[in-house]
C-alpha positions as CSV (number, residue, x, y, z in Angstrom):
1,X,18.6,-29.8,-4.7
2,X,15.6,-31.8,-3.6
3,X,12.1,-29.8,-2.8
4,X,12.0,-30.6,1.3
5,X,10.1,-28.7,3.5
6,X,12.7,-26.5,4.5
7,X,13.8,-25.5,1.1
8,X,10.1,-24.5,0.6
9,X,10.3,-22.4,3.1
10,X,13.9,-21.2,2.5
11,X,12.7,-20.4,-1.1
12,X,9.5,-18.3,0.2
13,X,11.3,-16.1,2.4
14,X,13.9,-15.2,-0.3
15,X,10.5,-14.4,-2.6
16,X,9.7,-12.0,0.1
17,X,12.9,-10.6,0.6
18,X,14.7,-10.2,-2.6
19,X,11.4,-10.3,-4.7
20,X,11.3,-6.5,-5.4
21,X,14.8,-7.4,-7.2
22,X,13.5,-10.0,-9.7
23,X,10.5,-8.2,-11.0
24,X,10.3,-6.6,-13.9
25,X,10.9,-2.6,-14.4
26,X,7.6,-2.2,-15.4
27,X,6.1,-3.9,-12.0
28,X,8.8,-2.0,-9.9
29,X,7.9,1.4,-11.6
30,X,4.3,1.0,-11.4
31,X,4.4,0.1,-7.8
32,X,6.8,3.1,-6.9
33,X,4.3,5.7,-8.8
34,X,1.8,4.3,-7.0
35,X,3.3,4.6,-3.7
36,X,4.1,8.1,-4.2
37,X,1.5,8.7,-6.0
38,X,-0.7,8.0,-2.5
39,X,1.6,9.9,-0.5
40,X,1.2,12.9,-2.8
41,X,-2.6,12.7,-3.1
42,X,-3.3,12.0,1.1
43,X,-0.5,14.4,2.3
44,X,-2.5,17.3,-0.1
45,X,-5.7,15.6,1.4
46,X,-4.5,15.7,5.1
47,X,-3.5,19.3,4.9
48,X,-6.7,20.7,3.7
49,X,-8.4,18.0,6.1
50,X,-6.8,19.5,9.0
51,X,-7.1,23.3,7.6
52,X,-10.7,23.1,7.5
53,X,-11.4,20.8,10.8
54,X,-15.0,19.4,9.4
55,X,-16.1,16.5,9.1
56,X,-13.8,14.8,10.9
57,X,-15.7,12.0,12.7
58,X,-17.4,11.5,9.5
59,X,-14.1,11.3,6.9
60,X,-11.8,9.2,9.1
61,X,-14.0,5.9,10.0
62,X,-14.7,6.3,6.0
63,X,-11.0,6.1,5.1
64,X,-10.3,3.5,7.7
65,X,-13.3,1.4,6.0
66,X,-12.1,2.0,2.5
67,X,-8.6,0.9,3.7
68,X,-10.1,-2.3,5.1
69,X,-12.1,-3.0,1.9
70,X,-8.7,-2.8,-0.2
71,X,-7.3,-5.1,2.1
72,X,-9.9,-7.5,2.4
73,X,-10.8,-7.7,-1.5
74,X,-7.6,-9.2,-2.6
75,X,-8.1,-11.5,-5.6
76,X,-5.9,-14.6,-6.7
77,X,-2.6,-13.8,-8.3
78,X,-3.4,-15.3,-11.7
79,X,-6.8,-13.3,-11.6
80,X,-7.2,-10.4,-14.7
81,X,-7.6,-7.7,-12.1
82,X,-4.7,-8.4,-9.6
83,X,-2.6,-5.5,-11.3
84,X,-5.2,-2.7,-10.7
85,X,-5.6,-4.1,-7.3
86,X,-1.9,-4.0,-6.7
87,X,-2.3,-0.4,-7.8
88,X,-4.5,0.2,-5.1
89,X,-3.1,-1.6,-2.6
90,X,0.4,0.7,-3.0
91,X,-1.8,3.6,-3.1
92,X,-3.1,2.6,0.2
93,X,0.1,2.0,1.4
94,X,1.4,5.4,0.0
95,X,-1.7,7.0,2.0
96,X,-0.9,5.3,4.9
97,X,2.8,6.4,4.9
98,X,1.5,9.8,4.6
99,X,-1.0,9.6,7.3
100,X,2.0,8.2,9.8
101,X,4.5,11.3,8.7
102,X,1.7,13.9,9.5
103,X,1.3,12.3,12.6
104,X,5.0,12.8,13.6
105,X,4.6,16.3,11.9
106,X,1.8,17.4,14.3
107,X,3.6,15.5,17.2
108,X,6.8,17.4,17.5
């Protein structure tokens, strides 16, 4: 098949949607463990944070700034620290999931 713009777009969409299935088991397990660890750590942190009720005005902006820094410093894919950044990014995703789940629990 010829490499047209349309075929490049289809390949890119295919990589985004089904790229997880074609990755190695090592990559899949590290990503899954990172997300679950981020969820576990942050769910426990939020439970303690809500129970104490101190320093809300300081901690919330700090957490938002840390999450934004992780997003903004993405290295190139071929960089030596990309895998380490990927682990931190998955921890951030797990922590965001914990925050959203805790908000739903408090709202119900």
